[in-house]
PDB file of N, H, CA, C and O in Angstrom:
ATOM      1  N   MET A   1       9.242  -3.572 -52.317  1.00  0.00           N
ATOM      2  CA  MET A   1       9.531  -4.576 -53.332  1.00  0.00           C
ATOM      3  C   MET A   1       9.455  -3.931 -54.712  1.00  0.00           C
ATOM      4  O   MET A   1       8.509  -3.210 -55.027  1.00  0.00           O
ATOM      5  N   ASN A   2      10.450  -4.200 -55.511  1.00  0.00           N
ATOM      6  H   ASN A   2      11.219  -4.785 -55.255  1.00  0.00           H
ATOM      7  CA  ASN A   2      10.468  -3.718 -56.885  1.00  0.00           C
ATOM      8  C   ASN A   2       9.333  -4.394 -57.661  1.00  0.00           C
ATOM      9  O   ASN A   2       9.190  -5.612 -57.557  1.00  0.00           O
ATOM     10  N   PRO A   3       8.520  -3.662 -58.433  1.00  0.00           N
ATOM     11  CA  PRO A   3       7.391  -4.277 -59.133  1.00  0.00           C
ATOM     12  C   PRO A   3       7.791  -5.354 -60.141  1.00  0.00           C
ATOM     13  O   PRO A   3       6.936  -6.125 -60.577  1.00  0.00           O
ATOM     14  N   LEU A   4       9.056  -5.425 -60.517  1.00  0.00           N
ATOM     15  H   LEU A   4       9.751  -4.799 -60.162  1.00  0.00           H
ATOM     16  CA  LEU A   4       9.474  -6.444 -61.474  1.00  0.00           C
ATOM     17  C   LEU A   4      10.040  -7.687 -60.792  1.00  0.00           C
ATOM     18  O   LEU A   4      10.503  -8.600 -61.474  1.00  0.00           O
ATOM     19  N   GLU A   5      10.011  -7.739 -59.465  1.00  0.00           N
ATOM     20  H   GLU A   5       9.635  -6.997 -58.911  1.00  0.00           H
ATOM     21  CA  GLU A   5      10.467  -8.920 -58.741  1.00  0.00           C
ATOM     22  C   GLU A   5       9.289  -9.866 -58.526  1.00  0.00           C
ATOM     23  O   GLU A   5       8.150  -9.429 -58.362  1.00  0.00           O
ATOM     24  N   LEU A   6       9.575 -11.161 -58.530  1.00  0.00           N
ATOM     25  H   LEU A   6      10.501 -11.516 -58.663  1.00  0.00           H
ATOM     26  CA  LEU A   6       8.551 -12.172 -58.307  1.00  0.00           C
ATOM     27  C   LEU A   6       8.729 -12.792 -56.928  1.00  0.00           C
ATOM     28  O   LEU A   6       9.848 -12.929 -56.433  1.00  0.00           O
ATOM     29  N   THR A   7       7.608 -13.164 -56.317  1.00  0.00           N
ATOM     30  H   THR A   7       6.699 -13.053 -56.719  1.00  0.00           H
ATOM     31  CA  THR A   7       7.677 -13.909 -55.070  1.00  0.00           C
ATOM     32  C   THR A   7       7.959 -15.372 -55.408  1.00  0.00           C
ATOM     33  O   THR A   7       7.873 -15.777 -56.567  1.00  0.00           O
ATOM     34  N   VAL A   8       8.295 -16.155 -54.390  1.00  0.00           N
ATOM     35  H   VAL A   8       8.366 -15.825 -53.449  1.00  0.00           H
ATOM     36  CA  VAL A   8       8.549 -17.585 -54.602  1.00  0.00           C
ATOM     37  C   VAL A   8       7.287 -18.265 -55.130  1.00  0.00           C
ATOM     38  O   VAL A   8       7.364 -19.105 -56.027  1.00  0.00           O
ATOM     39  N   ALA A   9       6.133 -17.910 -54.581  1.00  0.00           N
ATOM     40  H   ALA A   9       6.070 -17.228 -53.852  1.00  0.00           H
ATOM     41  CA  ALA A   9       4.870 -18.502 -55.040  1.00  0.00           C
ATOM     42  C   ALA A   9       4.602 -18.173 -56.507  1.00  0.00           C
ATOM     43  O   ALA A   9       4.121 -19.027 -57.252  1.00  0.00           O
ATOM     44  N   GLN A  10       4.904 -16.957 -56.927  1.00  0.00           N
ATOM     45  H   GLN A  10       5.295 -16.263 -56.322  1.00  0.00           H
ATOM     46  CA  GLN A  10       4.703 -16.571 -58.319  1.00  0.00           C
ATOM     47  C   GLN A  10       5.654 -17.333 -59.241  1.00  0.00           C
ATOM     48  O   GLN A  10       5.261 -17.726 -60.340  1.00  0.00           O
ATOM     49  N   CYS A  11       6.886 -17.545 -58.813  1.00  0.00           N
ATOM     50  H   CYS A  11       7.205 -17.226 -57.921  1.00  0.00           H
ATOM     51  CA  CYS A  11       7.838 -18.335 -59.602  1.00  0.00           C
ATOM     52  C   CYS A  11       7.362 -19.768 -59.741  1.00  0.00           C
ATOM     53  O   CYS A  11       7.477 -20.364 -60.812  1.00  0.00           O
ATOM     54  N   ARG A  12       6.830 -20.321 -58.667  1.00  0.00           N
ATOM     55  H   ARG A  12       6.736 -19.837 -57.797  1.00  0.00           H
ATOM     56  CA  ARG A  12       6.293 -21.678 -58.719  1.00  0.00           C
ATOM     57  C   ARG A  12       5.097 -21.760 -59.663  1.00  0.00           C
ATOM     58  O   ARG A  12       4.951 -22.731 -60.405  1.00  0.00           O
ATOM     59  N   PHE A  13       4.243 -20.735 -59.633  1.00  0.00           N
ATOM     60  H   PHE A  13       4.362 -19.946 -59.031  1.00  0.00           H
ATOM     61  CA  PHE A  13       3.096 -20.679 -60.547  1.00  0.00           C
ATOM     62  C   PHE A  13       3.571 -20.706 -61.998  1.00  0.00           C
ATOM     63  O   PHE A  13       3.022 -21.445 -62.816  1.00  0.00           O
ATOM     64  N   LEU A  14       4.580 -19.911 -62.319  1.00  0.00           N
ATOM     65  H   LEU A  14       5.025 -19.311 -61.654  1.00  0.00           H
ATOM     66  CA  LEU A  14       5.098 -19.862 -63.686  1.00  0.00           C
ATOM     67  C   LEU A  14       5.739 -21.193 -64.079  1.00  0.00           C
ATOM     68  O   LEU A  14       5.593 -21.637 -65.218  1.00  0.00           O
ATOM     69  N   ALA A  15       6.440 -21.826 -63.155  1.00  0.00           N
ATOM     70  H   ALA A  15       6.558 -21.465 -62.230  1.00  0.00           H
ATOM     71  CA  ALA A  15       7.052 -23.126 -63.448  1.00  0.00           C
ATOM     72  C   ALA A  15       5.979 -24.178 -63.718  1.00  0.00           C
ATOM     73  O   ALA A  15       6.116 -24.974 -64.647  1.00  0.00           O
ATOM     74  N   ARG A  16       4.908 -24.190 -62.912  1.00  0.00           N
ATOM     75  H   ARG A  16       4.797 -23.543 -62.158  1.00  0.00           H
ATOM     76  CA  ARG A  16       3.803 -25.131 -63.139  1.00  0.00           C
ATOM     77  C   ARG A  16       3.120 -24.846 -64.469  1.00  0.00           C
ATOM     78  O   ARG A  16       2.766 -25.769 -65.202  1.00  0.00           O
ATOM     79  N   LEU A  17       2.938 -23.573 -64.778  1.00  0.00           N
ATOM     80  H   LEU A  17       3.226 -22.822 -64.182  1.00  0.00           H
ATOM     81  CA  LEU A  17       2.295 -23.176 -66.029  1.00  0.00           C
ATOM     82  C   LEU A  17       3.090 -23.687 -67.230  1.00  0.00           C
ATOM     83  O   LEU A  17       2.522 -24.259 -68.160  1.00  0.00           O
ATOM     84  N   ARG A  18       4.392 -23.479 -67.203  1.00  0.00           N
ATOM     85  H   ARG A  18       4.853 -23.014 -66.447  1.00  0.00           H
ATOM     86  CA  ARG A  18       5.240 -23.930 -68.321  1.00  0.00           C
ATOM     87  C   ARG A  18       5.301 -25.452 -68.395  1.00  0.00           C
ATOM     88  O   ARG A  18       5.380 -26.013 -69.487  1.00  0.00           O
ATOM     89  N   ALA A  19       5.267 -26.124 -67.248  1.00  0.00           N
ATOM     90  H   ALA A  19       5.203 -25.667 -66.361  1.00  0.00           H
ATOM     91  CA  ALA A  19       5.301 -27.595 -67.242  1.00  0.00           C
ATOM     92  C   ALA A  19       3.992 -28.183 -67.773  1.00  0.00           C
ATOM     93  O   ALA A  19       4.007 -29.181 -68.492  1.00  0.00           O
ATOM     94  N   ASN A  20       2.862 -27.565 -67.418  1.00  0.00           N
ATOM     95  H   ASN A  20       2.850 -26.753 -66.833  1.00  0.00           H
ATOM     96  CA  ASN A  20       1.556 -28.073 -67.835  1.00  0.00           C
ATOM     97  C   ASN A  20       1.202 -27.714 -69.273  1.00  0.00           C
ATOM     98  O   ASN A  20       0.402 -28.404 -69.905  1.00  0.00           O
ATOM     99  N   LEU A  21       1.790 -26.644 -69.792  1.00  0.00           N
ATOM    100  H   LEU A  21       2.440 -26.083 -69.279  1.00  0.00           H
ATOM    101  CA  LEU A  21       1.514 -26.198 -71.161  1.00  0.00           C
ATOM    102  C   LEU A  21       2.832 -26.039 -71.930  1.00  0.00           C
ATOM    103  O   LEU A  21       3.224 -24.919 -72.255  1.00  0.00           O
ATOM    104  N   PRO A  22       3.522 -27.163 -72.225  1.00  0.00           N
ATOM    105  CA  PRO A  22       4.845 -27.049 -72.853  1.00  0.00           C
ATOM    106  C   PRO A  22       4.816 -26.432 -74.246  1.00  0.00           C
ATOM    107  O   PRO A  22       5.829 -25.886 -74.684  1.00  0.00           O
ATOM    108  N   ASN A  23       3.695 -26.500 -74.955  1.00  0.00           N
ATOM    109  H   ASN A  23       2.873 -26.944 -74.599  1.00  0.00           H
ATOM    110  CA  ASN A  23       3.610 -25.944 -76.307  1.00  0.00           C
ATOM    111  C   ASN A  23       3.146 -24.491 -76.327  1.00  0.00           C
ATOM    112  O   ASN A  23       3.098 -23.869 -77.388  1.00  0.00           O
ATOM    113  N   ALA A  24       2.810 -23.956 -75.174  1.00  0.00           N
ATOM    114  H   ALA A  24       2.850 -24.461 -74.312  1.00  0.00           H
ATOM    115  CA  ALA A  24       2.315 -22.577 -75.103  1.00  0.00           C
ATOM    116  C   ALA A  24       3.476 -21.590 -75.092  1.00  0.00           C
ATOM    117  O   ALA A  24       4.574 -21.896 -74.628  1.00  0.00           O
ATOM    118  N   SER A  25       3.205 -20.415 -75.607  1.00  0.00           N
ATOM    119  H   SER A  25       2.313 -20.167 -75.984  1.00  0.00           H
ATOM    120  CA  SER A  25       4.150 -19.308 -75.549  1.00  0.00           C
ATOM    121  C   SER A  25       3.800 -18.475 -74.326  1.00  0.00           C
ATOM    122  O   SER A  25       2.706 -17.916 -74.244  1.00  0.00           O
ATOM    123  N   VAL A  26       4.724 -18.388 -73.375  1.00  0.00           N
ATOM    124  H   VAL A  26       5.613 -18.842 -73.441  1.00  0.00           H
ATOM    125  CA  VAL A  26       4.498 -17.623 -72.138  1.00  0.00           C
ATOM    126  C   VAL A  26       5.408 -16.408 -72.181  1.00  0.00           C
ATOM    127  O   VAL A  26       6.628 -16.538 -72.273  1.00  0.00           O
ATOM    128  N   THR A  27       4.802 -15.218 -72.112  1.00  0.00           N
ATOM    129  H   THR A  27       3.811 -15.113 -72.038  1.00  0.00           H
ATOM    130  CA  THR A  27       5.545 -13.961 -72.170  1.00  0.00           C
ATOM    131  C   THR A  27       5.213 -13.130 -70.934  1.00  0.00           C
ATOM    132  O   THR A  27       4.054 -13.056 -70.524  1.00  0.00           O
ATOM    133  N   LEU A  28       6.227 -12.509 -70.342  1.00  0.00           N
ATOM    134  H   LEU A  28       7.168 -12.569 -70.674  1.00  0.00           H
ATOM    135  CA  LEU A  28       6.034 -11.631 -69.187  1.00  0.00           C
ATOM    136  C   LEU A  28       6.255 -10.186 -69.625  1.00  0.00           C
ATOM    137  O   LEU A  28       7.215  -9.879 -70.332  1.00  0.00           O
ATOM    138  N   HIS A  29       5.355  -9.305 -69.195  1.00  0.00           N
ATOM    139  H   HIS A  29       4.575  -9.554 -68.621  1.00  0.00           H
ATOM    140  CA  HIS A  29       5.436  -7.880 -69.525  1.00  0.00           C
ATOM    141  C   HIS A  29       5.447  -7.086 -68.228  1.00  0.00           C
ATOM    142  O   HIS A  29       4.591  -7.299 -67.369  1.00  0.00           O
ATOM    143  N   GLY A  30       6.393  -6.179 -68.074  1.00  0.00           N
ATOM    144  H   GLY A  30       7.088  -6.005 -68.772  1.00  0.00           H
ATOM    145  CA  GLY A  30       6.415  -5.297 -66.910  1.00  0.00           C
ATOM    146  C   GLY A  30       5.303  -4.275 -67.003  1.00  0.00           C
ATOM    147  O   GLY A  30       5.055  -3.716 -68.071  1.00  0.00           O
ATOM    148  N   ALA A  31       4.631  -4.027 -65.888  1.00  0.00           N
ATOM    149  H   ALA A  31       4.832  -4.481 -65.020  1.00  0.00           H
ATOM    150  CA  ALA A  31       3.544  -3.046 -65.843  1.00  0.00           C
ATOM    151  C   ALA A  31       3.687  -2.235 -64.558  1.00  0.00           C
ATOM    152  O   ALA A  31       4.462  -2.597 -63.672  1.00  0.00           O
ATOM    153  N   ARG A  32       2.941  -1.140 -64.460  1.00  0.00           N
ATOM    154  H   ARG A  32       2.312  -0.845 -65.180  1.00  0.00           H
ATOM    155  CA  ARG A  32       3.011  -0.298 -63.267  1.00  0.00           C
ATOM    156  C   ARG A  32       2.628  -1.044 -61.999  1.00  0.00           C
ATOM    157  O   ARG A  32       3.201  -0.813 -60.934  1.00  0.00           O
ATOM    158  N   ARG A  33       1.664  -1.931 -62.118  1.00  0.00           N
ATOM    159  H   ARG A  33       1.198  -2.119 -62.983  1.00  0.00           H
ATOM    160  CA  ARG A  33       1.149  -2.629 -60.938  1.00  0.00           C
ATOM    161  C   ARG A  33       1.501  -4.106 -60.947  1.00  0.00           C
ATOM    162  O   ARG A  33       0.657  -4.941 -60.622  1.00  0.00           O
ATOM    163  N   GLY A  34       2.720  -4.440 -61.308  1.00  0.00           N
ATOM    164  H   GLY A  34       3.406  -3.762 -61.572  1.00  0.00           H
ATOM    165  CA  GLY A  34       3.135  -5.823 -61.280  1.00  0.00           C
ATOM    166  C   GLY A  34       3.605  -6.302 -62.633  1.00  0.00           C
ATOM    167  O   GLY A  34       4.166  -5.537 -63.417  1.00  0.00           O
ATOM    168  N   ILE A  35       3.374  -7.564 -62.900  1.00  0.00           N
ATOM    169  H   ILE A  35       2.918  -8.186 -62.264  1.00  0.00           H
ATOM    170  CA  ILE A  35       3.820  -8.192 -64.137  1.00  0.00           C
ATOM    171  C   ILE A  35       2.626  -8.849 -64.811  1.00  0.00           C
ATOM    172  O   ILE A  35       1.846  -9.547 -64.162  1.00  0.00           O
ATOM    173  N   ILE A  36       2.484  -8.629 -66.108  1.00  0.00           N
ATOM    174  H   ILE A  36       3.118  -8.062 -66.635  1.00  0.00           H
ATOM    175  CA  ILE A  36       1.418  -9.237 -66.892  1.00  0.00           C
ATOM    176  C   ILE A  36       1.974 -10.519 -67.512  1.00  0.00           C
ATOM    177  O   ILE A  36       3.031 -10.508 -68.143  1.00  0.00           O
ATOM    178  N   VAL A  37       1.252 -11.618 -67.326  1.00  0.00           N
ATOM    179  H   VAL A  37       0.393 -11.628 -66.813  1.00  0.00           H
ATOM    180  CA  VAL A  37       1.624 -12.901 -67.920  1.00  0.00           C
ATOM    181  C   VAL A  37       0.691 -13.141 -69.099  1.00  0.00           C
ATOM    182  O   VAL A  37      -0.531 -13.159 -68.945  1.00  0.00           O
ATOM    183  N   GLU A  38       1.272 -13.323 -70.264  1.00  0.00           N
ATOM    184  H   GLU A  38       2.264 -13.308 -70.389  1.00  0.00           H
ATOM    185  CA  GLU A  38       0.498 -13.588 -71.486  1.00  0.00           C
ATOM    186  C   GLU A  38       0.795 -15.022 -71.918  1.00  0.00           C
ATOM    187  O   GLU A  38       1.949 -15.388 -72.137  1.00  0.00           O
ATOM    188  N   VAL A  39      -0.261 -15.828 -72.039  1.00  0.00           N
ATOM    189  H   VAL A  39      -1.199 -15.530 -71.862  1.00  0.00           H
ATOM    190  CA  VAL A  39      -0.105 -17.224 -72.457  1.00  0.00           C
ATOM    191  C   VAL A  39      -0.858 -17.401 -73.768  1.00  0.00           C
ATOM    192  O   VAL A  39      -2.057 -17.134 -73.848  1.00  0.00           O
ATOM    193  N   ARG A  40      -0.145 -17.853 -74.794  1.00  0.00           N
ATOM    194  H   ARG A  40       0.829 -18.070 -74.729  1.00  0.00           H
ATOM    195  CA  ARG A  40      -0.746 -18.096 -76.108  1.00  0.00           C
ATOM    196  C   ARG A  40      -0.605 -19.569 -76.443  1.00  0.00           C
ATOM    197  O   ARG A  40       0.486 -20.136 -76.395  1.00  0.00           O
ATOM    198  N   LEU A  41      -1.732 -20.175 -76.783  1.00  0.00           N
ATOM    199  H   LEU A  41      -2.618 -19.715 -76.821  1.00  0.00           H
ATOM    200  CA  LEU A  41      -1.751 -21.572 -77.204  1.00  0.00           C
ATOM    201  C   LEU A  41      -2.661 -21.646 -78.415  1.00  0.00           C
ATOM    202  O   LEU A  41      -3.886 -21.628 -78.291  1.00  0.00           O
ATOM    203  N   GLY A  42      -2.046 -21.731 -79.589  1.00  0.00           N
ATOM    204  H   GLY A  42      -1.052 -21.746 -79.689  1.00  0.00           H
ATOM    205  CA  GLY A  42      -2.828 -21.669 -80.827  1.00  0.00           C
ATOM    206  C   GLY A  42      -3.423 -20.278 -80.972  1.00  0.00           C
ATOM    207  O   GLY A  42      -2.699 -19.283 -80.950  1.00  0.00           O
ATOM    208  N   ARG A  43      -4.755 -20.207 -81.123  1.00  0.00           N
ATOM    209  H   ARG A  43      -5.343 -21.015 -81.141  1.00  0.00           H
ATOM    210  CA  ARG A  43      -5.429 -18.914 -81.266  1.00  0.00           C
ATOM    211  C   ARG A  43      -5.964 -18.396 -79.940  1.00  0.00           C
ATOM    212  O   ARG A  43      -6.560 -17.320 -79.885  1.00  0.00           O
ATOM    213  N   ARG A  44      -5.754 -19.154 -78.879  1.00  0.00           N
ATOM    214  H   ARG A  44      -5.270 -20.028 -78.924  1.00  0.00           H
ATOM    215  CA  ARG A  44      -6.267 -18.763 -77.566  1.00  0.00           C
ATOM    216  C   ARG A  44      -5.211 -17.950 -76.809  1.00  0.00           C
ATOM    217  O   ARG A  44      -4.032 -18.303 -76.790  1.00  0.00           O
ATOM    218  N   VAL A  45      -5.654 -16.866 -76.192  1.00  0.00           N
ATOM    219  H   VAL A  45      -6.611 -16.578 -76.208  1.00  0.00           H
ATOM    220  CA  VAL A  45      -4.781 -16.002 -75.409  1.00  0.00           C
ATOM    221  C   VAL A  45      -5.395 -15.827 -74.034  1.00  0.00           C
ATOM    222  O   VAL A  45      -6.586 -15.540 -73.910  1.00  0.00           O
ATOM    223  N   GLU A  46      -4.583 -15.999 -73.001  1.00  0.00           N
ATOM    224  H   GLU A  46      -3.616 -16.233 -73.101  1.00  0.00           H
ATOM    225  CA  GLU A  46      -5.062 -15.769 -71.642  1.00  0.00           C
ATOM    226  C   GLU A  46      -4.069 -14.850 -70.938  1.00  0.00           C
ATOM    227  O   GLU A  46      -2.857 -14.970 -71.117  1.00  0.00           O
ATOM    228  N   LEU A  47      -4.604 -13.932 -70.135  1.00  0.00           N
ATOM    229  H   LEU A  47      -5.589 -13.835 -69.990  1.00  0.00           H
ATOM    230  CA  LEU A  47      -3.783 -12.968 -69.416  1.00  0.00           C
ATOM    231  C   LEU A  47      -3.989 -13.129 -67.917  1.00  0.00           C
ATOM    232  O   LEU A  47      -5.074 -13.483 -67.457  1.00  0.00           O
ATOM    233  N   ALA A  48      -2.937 -12.865 -67.173  1.00  0.00           N
ATOM    234  H   ALA A  48      -2.056 -12.577 -67.546  1.00  0.00           H
ATOM    235  CA  ALA A  48      -3.017 -12.833 -65.716  1.00  0.00           C
ATOM    236  C   ALA A  48      -2.051 -11.751 -65.240  1.00  0.00           C
ATOM    237  O   ALA A  48      -1.072 -11.442 -65.921  1.00  0.00           O
ATOM    238  N   ARG A  49      -2.325 -11.182 -64.080  1.00  0.00           N
ATOM    239  H   ARG A  49      -3.120 -11.432 -63.527  1.00  0.00           H
ATOM    240  CA  ARG A  49      -1.448 -10.153 -63.522  1.00  0.00           C
ATOM    241  C   ARG A  49      -0.861 -10.662 -62.213  1.00  0.00           C
ATOM    242  O   ARG A  49      -1.597 -11.084 -61.321  1.00  0.00           O
ATOM    243  N   LEU A  50       0.466 -10.621 -62.098  1.00  0.00           N
ATOM    244  H   LEU A  50       1.063 -10.278 -62.823  1.00  0.00           H
ATOM    245  CA  LEU A  50       1.147 -10.958 -60.857  1.00  0.00           C
ATOM    246  C   LEU A  50       1.394  -9.641 -60.136  1.00  0.00           C
ATOM    247  O   LEU A  50       2.188  -8.817 -60.591  1.00  0.00           O
ATOM    248  N   GLU A  51       0.720  -9.445 -59.025  1.00  0.00           N
ATOM    249  H   GLU A  51       0.075 -10.114 -58.655  1.00  0.00           H
ATOM    250  CA  GLU A  51       0.826  -8.191 -58.290  1.00  0.00           C
ATOM    251  C   GLU A  51       2.044  -8.207 -57.372  1.00  0.00           C
ATOM    252  O   GLU A  51       2.477  -9.279 -56.948  1.00  0.00           O
ATOM    253  N   PRO A  52       2.606  -7.035 -57.056  1.00  0.00           N
ATOM    254  CA  PRO A  52       3.766  -6.972 -56.164  1.00  0.00           C
ATOM    255  C   PRO A  52       3.498  -7.576 -54.783  1.00  0.00           C
ATOM    256  O   PRO A  52       4.428  -8.014 -54.106  1.00  0.00           O
ATOM    257  N   SER A  53       2.245  -7.601 -54.372  1.00  0.00           N
ATOM    258  H   SER A  53       1.490  -7.245 -54.922  1.00  0.00           H
ATOM    259  CA  SER A  53       1.904  -8.170 -53.067  1.00  0.00           C
ATOM    260  C   SER A  53       1.981  -9.693 -53.069  1.00  0.00           C
ATOM    261  O   SER A  53       1.910 -10.317 -52.010  1.00  0.00           O
ATOM    262  N   GLY A  54       2.127 -10.302 -54.255  1.00  0.00           N
ATOM    263  H   GLY A  54       2.185  -9.795 -55.115  1.00  0.00           H
ATOM    264  CA  GLY A  54       2.176 -11.747 -54.365  1.00  0.00           C
ATOM    265  C   GLY A  54       0.891 -12.354 -54.876  1.00  0.00           C
ATOM    266  O   GLY A  54       0.841 -13.551 -55.160  1.00  0.00           O
ATOM    267  N   ARG A  55      -0.149 -11.549 -54.997  1.00  0.00           N
ATOM    268  H   ARG A  55      -0.108 -10.577 -54.766  1.00  0.00           H
ATOM    269  CA  ARG A  55      -1.459 -12.030 -55.448  1.00  0.00           C
ATOM    270  C   ARG A  55      -1.467 -12.252 -56.957  1.00  0.00           C
ATOM    271  O   ARG A  55      -0.786 -11.550 -57.705  1.00  0.00           O
ATOM    272  N   LEU A  56      -2.247 -13.237 -57.390  1.00  0.00           N
ATOM    273  H   LEU A  56      -2.801 -13.807 -56.782  1.00  0.00           H
ATOM    274  CA  LEU A  56      -2.444 -13.508 -58.814  1.00  0.00           C
ATOM    275  C   LEU A  56      -3.832 -13.029 -59.189  1.00  0.00           C
ATOM    276  O   LEU A  56      -4.824 -13.502 -58.633  1.00  0.00           O
ATOM    277  N   ALA A  57      -3.916 -12.090 -60.132  1.00  0.00           N
ATOM    278  H   ALA A  57      -3.111 -11.706 -60.584  1.00  0.00           H
ATOM    279  CA  ALA A  57      -5.209 -11.569 -60.591  1.00  0.00           C
ATOM    280  C   ALA A  57      -5.440 -12.076 -62.004  1.00  0.00           C
ATOM    281  O   ALA A  57      -4.799 -11.611 -62.947  1.00  0.00           O
ATOM    282  N   ARG A  58      -6.356 -13.029 -62.155  1.00  0.00           N
ATOM    283  H   ARG A  58      -6.876 -13.407 -61.389  1.00  0.00           H
ATOM    284  CA  ARG A  58      -6.628 -13.604 -63.476  1.00  0.00           C
ATOM    285  C   ARG A  58      -7.527 -12.677 -64.278  1.00  0.00           C
ATOM    286  O   ARG A  58      -8.398 -11.996 -63.737  1.00  0.00           O
ATOM    287  N   ASP A  59      -7.292 -12.670 -65.569  1.00  0.00           N
ATOM    288  H   ASP A  59      -6.584 -13.223 -66.009  1.00  0.00           H
ATOM    289  CA  ASP A  59      -8.128 -11.917 -66.490  1.00  0.00           C
ATOM    290  C   ASP A  59      -8.986 -12.909 -67.244  1.00  0.00           C
ATOM    291  O   ASP A  59      -8.869 -14.116 -67.031  1.00  0.00           O
ATOM    292  N   ARG A  60      -9.830 -12.431 -68.105  1.00  0.00           N
ATOM    293  H   ARG A  60      -9.925 -11.451 -68.279  1.00  0.00           H
ATOM    294  CA  ARG A  60     -10.706 -13.316 -68.864  1.00  0.00           C
ATOM    295  C   ARG A  60     -10.003 -13.827 -70.110  1.00  0.00           C
ATOM    296  O   ARG A  60      -9.020 -13.238 -70.560  1.00  0.00           O
ATOM    297  N   VAL A  61     -10.494 -14.899 -70.658  1.00  0.00           N
ATOM    298  H   VAL A  61     -11.292 -15.378 -70.293  1.00  0.00           H
ATOM    299  CA  VAL A  61      -9.948 -15.471 -71.900  1.00  0.00           C
ATOM    300  C   VAL A  61     -10.372 -14.603 -73.079  1.00  0.00           C
ATOM    301  O   VAL A  61     -11.525 -14.181 -73.169  1.00  0.00           O
ATOM    302  N   VAL A  62      -9.435 -14.344 -73.978  1.00  0.00           N
ATOM    303  H   VAL A  62      -8.499 -14.687 -73.905  1.00  0.00           H
ATOM    304  CA  VAL A  62      -9.705 -13.561 -75.180  1.00  0.00           C
ATOM    305  C   VAL A  62      -9.710 -14.537 -76.353  1.00  0.00           C
ATOM    306  O   VAL A  62      -8.696 -15.177 -76.630  1.00  0.00           O
ATOM    307  N   ARG A  63     -10.828 -14.654 -77.032  1.00  0.00           N
ATOM    308  H   ARG A  63     -11.652 -14.134 -76.806  1.00  0.00           H
ATOM    309  CA  ARG A  63     -10.927 -15.570 -78.168  1.00  0.00           C
ATOM    310  C   ARG A  63     -10.806 -14.796 -79.485  1.00  0.00           C
ATOM    311  O   ARG A  63     -11.082 -13.598 -79.546  1.00  0.00           O
ATOM    312  N   ALA A  64     -10.395 -15.500 -80.519  1.00  0.00           N
ATOM    313  H   ALA A  64     -10.170 -16.473 -80.469  1.00  0.00           H
ATOM    314  CA  ALA A  64     -10.275 -14.880 -81.838  1.00  0.00           C
ATOM    315  C   ALA A  64     -11.639 -14.452 -82.344  1.00  0.00           C
ATOM    316  O   ALA A  64     -12.630 -15.148 -82.123  1.00  0.00           O
ATOM    317  N   ALA A  65     -11.698 -13.328 -83.012  1.00  0.00           N
ATOM    318  H   ALA A  65     -10.893 -12.763 -83.191  1.00  0.00           H
ATOM    319  CA  ALA A  65     -12.977 -12.822 -83.532  1.00  0.00           C
ATOM    320  C   ALA A  65     -13.416 -13.573 -84.751  1.00  0.00           C
ATOM    321  O   ALA A  65     -14.470 -13.276 -85.314  1.00  0.00           O
TER     322      ALA A  65
END
């Protein structure tokens, strides 16, 4: 599987994310080990990694200093 391809479950996750947070900025970044999802809502930023295996690896919330 090409690391920039999404599984059906990952596409559904992104669709739910955009539906639940319509005012958020959702950006996808290609990475060596999958795709990084960056969600920005106001000053809050959250990251998650979509792995080629289909797994979702959540990162911690980054707050403004």
